[in-house]
N, C-alpha and C positions, 0 to 999 in steps of 0.2 A: 704248461700254459697255452691257452688257446687265443686266436685272434678271429676275427670275422672279417674277411676280406671280399669274399665271394658268398652268394647265398647257397652255392653248393658246398661250403664248407660246414653246413649243417644238414644232418640227415632229416628225414620226414618225422621221425620220432623226436628229435630235438627240437623242431619247429612247433610240434604239437605240444611239447611241454613248456615252451616259451609262451605259446599262446594261453595255455592253461594258467600260468603264473599271472600273465597280463590281466586275465579275466579275474583272477582272485585279487589283485591288486585294486582293479576298478570297484570291487564290492566290498573290500576290507582295507582301504586306504591307511587307516591308523595303524594297522598291523606292521606296515612297512615304513613308518616314518623316521625309524632310527637303525635301518638295516646297514647303512653305510657311514654311521657316525665316524668321524676321523679318516675317511677316505677322500681322495682328490681325483676329480676328473680334469684333463687338460683337452680343451677344445682346440685343435689347430686347423684352422680355416683359412686355406691358402686361396680360397675362391669365395665370393660373397655367398650368404646365405641368410635367411631369416628364420624360417620354421625348423629346419634341421638343426641348427645351432641352438636356438632357443629351446627346442624340444629335448635336447640331450642336457642342456643345462637345468632345465625345469625338473628333468628325470632325477638327475643327481640330488638336485636341493631337496625334492620331495622324499628321497631315500635318507636324507640326513647328511648327505656330503657335501663338498664343497667344489668350487669350479675356478680353474685358471686358464688362460689361454689367449688367442688373438682371433679376430674376425676378418683380418685383410693381410695379405702377404707383406704389403708395404709397410706394416708395422710390425714385422718380424726381421730377424736377421738374415733371412733369404734375400732381403733387398740389398744386403751387403755382399751377398755372393755364398753365403752358407749352404751347404748341402742339406736335403732332407735327411740324410742318414744323421749327419751330425746333430741337426736339431732334435731329432727323435732320441739320440742317445743322452743328450742335455736333460730334455724334458722328462725322459724316463727316470731321472733322478729327483724330479719334483712332484710326481703325479703317481698313481696307482694305476691309471687306465687312461688311454688317449683315443679320442674320437678325431679323425683326421678327413678333411676334404681338400682335393687338389685337382686342379684342371687337367693333369698328364694322366692318362691311363696306366695304371701299374704302380704309380707312386706308393700308394698304401701297402701295397705288396713288399716293395723294396724296404719301406719303413718296418714292417714287420719282422724282416730277417735281422734287422739291427736293434730292436726294441728289447728292454728288458721287462717291459709291462705290456698287458693286453693292448692291440691296436683294434679299433672299430673304423672300417672304411665307412666315411660318411659321404662317398660320392667321388669318383674319379673320372673326370672328364665325360665322354660318352659311353663309358664301359660298364660300370656297377654302381648300385646304391642299394646294398643289401638290407639296411635298416628300414628304407623305404617299401621295400619288398615286404619285410616283416609286418610294416604298418598295414599294408594292403591286405595281406593275409589275415590278420586280426580283423580287420574291418569287414572283409567277406565272411569270415566265420561268424562275426557278431550280427550281421545284418542279413545274411542268407541261412546261416545255421548249418553251413557245411562248406567243404573245399573240393567237393567232388560234383560230378554231373552238372557242370555249368557250361553255358555258351557265353564266351567272353569277347566282347568287342573293344578293340584297342585303336583309338583314333587319333590322327594327327601326325605328330613328328615320330614315326617309328624308326628312322634312320639313326638320329643322334640321341633319342630318348633313352637314357640308361635306366630310368624306372621301368619302361617297357621291357627292355631286354632281361633285366632281372626277374620281372614278375612271369615272363614266358618260361624263363628257366625253372623257377619254382613251381609253376601250376603244371608243367609237364610231367610232374612226377605224382599227380593225382589222376584218379580213374575218371573217365567220361568226361574229359575237358574238350571243348571246340573252341578255336580261335577265329574270329572274324577281324582281319587286318585292313583297316581303313586309312588310306593315305593316298595324296598325289604321287604321281610316279616318281618325283625327286625325292620323296621322303619315305620310300618303301623301306620294309625291314631289311636289314643287312642279309646277305647270302649266309654268311656264317651261322646267324641264328637259324636260319632255314636248314641248313645241312647239319648242324651240329646238335640243334635241339629239336627242331619241329620233326624233320625227316627221321632223325636217329631214333626218336622215341615213338615213332609212328602216329603222330598226333594228327588230328582232323582239323584242317585250316583252310581258310580261303582268303583271297585279297579282293578288295573293290575300292573304288575312288568315291563311291556314293554312300553317305552315311545313312540315308533314308531306306536304301534298298534292303538292309538286313536288321534294321532297328527293331522291328517287331518279333524278331527271334531271340534277342539278347537278355540274359539274365544280370550281367554286368556290363556297363559300358564305361570303359576308362579313357576319359578325354585328357589330352596333353597339349601344351602349348607349343608352338613353333619358337624355338629358341634362338634368339637373336645371336647369343655369344657363339653359338657353334657355325655361324656362317662367315665365310670369308668374303663373300660378296652381298653387300647391303640389298642391291637390286632384286637378288633372289629372295631374300627375306621379306622384302616389302610385298613381293609378288604373292608369296605363300603363307604369310602371316595370318590372313583371314578367310583361309581355303575353307575351314569348317567352323560354324557357328550353331551350337546347339541351343535352341530357343523352345518356349512352350508349344508353339505350333507343330514342331517337328516331333516332339513328346506325345502327341495325340495317337501316334503309330505305336508306342512302345508299351510294353507289359506294365500293369498296375504295380508289380513288385520289382521293377527293375532297380537295380542300384547304380547310381550315377557316381563316379569316382573321378578324382582328380589330384595329382601330386601336390599341386599349387606351386608357384603363383599362377594364377589365372590371368590373361589378358582379355582377349575379346572371344575365346572359343566356347565360353558358356555364358550365356545371356543372364544377366541378374535377374530377369523374371522367372528363372529356373531355381532360384536360391529358396523360395519357400515351398517348392514342390516337396512332397514327402519322400520322393524317390531321390532327392538330392543328398548325398552322403559324404561330399567332400570336406566339409568343416568338421563334421564328426570323425572323419578319417584322419585330419590334422590332429585331433585331440587323442584317438587311439596310439598315434606314434609316440606320445609320451609314455604310454603305459608299457608298450612293447619295449622301449629303450630302457625302462626301469628294470624290466625282466631280464634283458640281455646284460645290463650292467652287473645284475647279482649272479648271473650265470658265469660271466668271465671272471668276476672277482671271487667266485666260489663261495657266495655268501648264502647261507642256508636260509 
């Protein structure tokens, strides 16, 4: 049995296979509509989510399976003091596969050590979000036609942004990748990502506070929101939340084939006047998430 806790759990070949299955699902949806008949997915979301939870649920339903679970820890037995390990052991008797989101880093890893069914990490604190990374890779593959030789700008909350950390880790395994890290001083990429990923893999990267300085060189612009829930001091959040706002005027300096991505939800960091620009890919990105999660469910359940 295999779990997905970290994007590094998957080889480049396995990622490529998942992307190919997802693309086949996009083109032949009817072929997959009964692949998971009789199977159940449990969505254990100890932290609020809209897109990720609904994407998992839609994925399982479109495969013919069913869904159980909860969307808030207050509606689970953890509010009574039950440990994550006990919850996982119990739910493993009710479902064939579990998608779990938790505010504490490492909780899904602990769960995987006790689970009798596959565990998918649907986000753990500011640490990892591997299925969002798979979504991002599918988006890049579909929109740009390749996963190599790209200049990728990552903008906003690079300190707490688990989607950013996972994406850097994943893309560092492809050839010809350059990263432009755009953030205020307080939200710079953590040192462990610099040392363990960027420097260890001899990646090309630079840091800047100015989004417009490097915009014209980017193939991908990955915007992120400043996450209020990660701040201990509300004054710091208020000061930084609107640090970057992408609008049509700024995009005049960008390439015509730029791919603008965002894991969502968006607050103010992308103006709504960008939504109708052909370079805006974030709503398509959210839809791609359903297809890659369908592929992942099939892989972990070993459904042919």
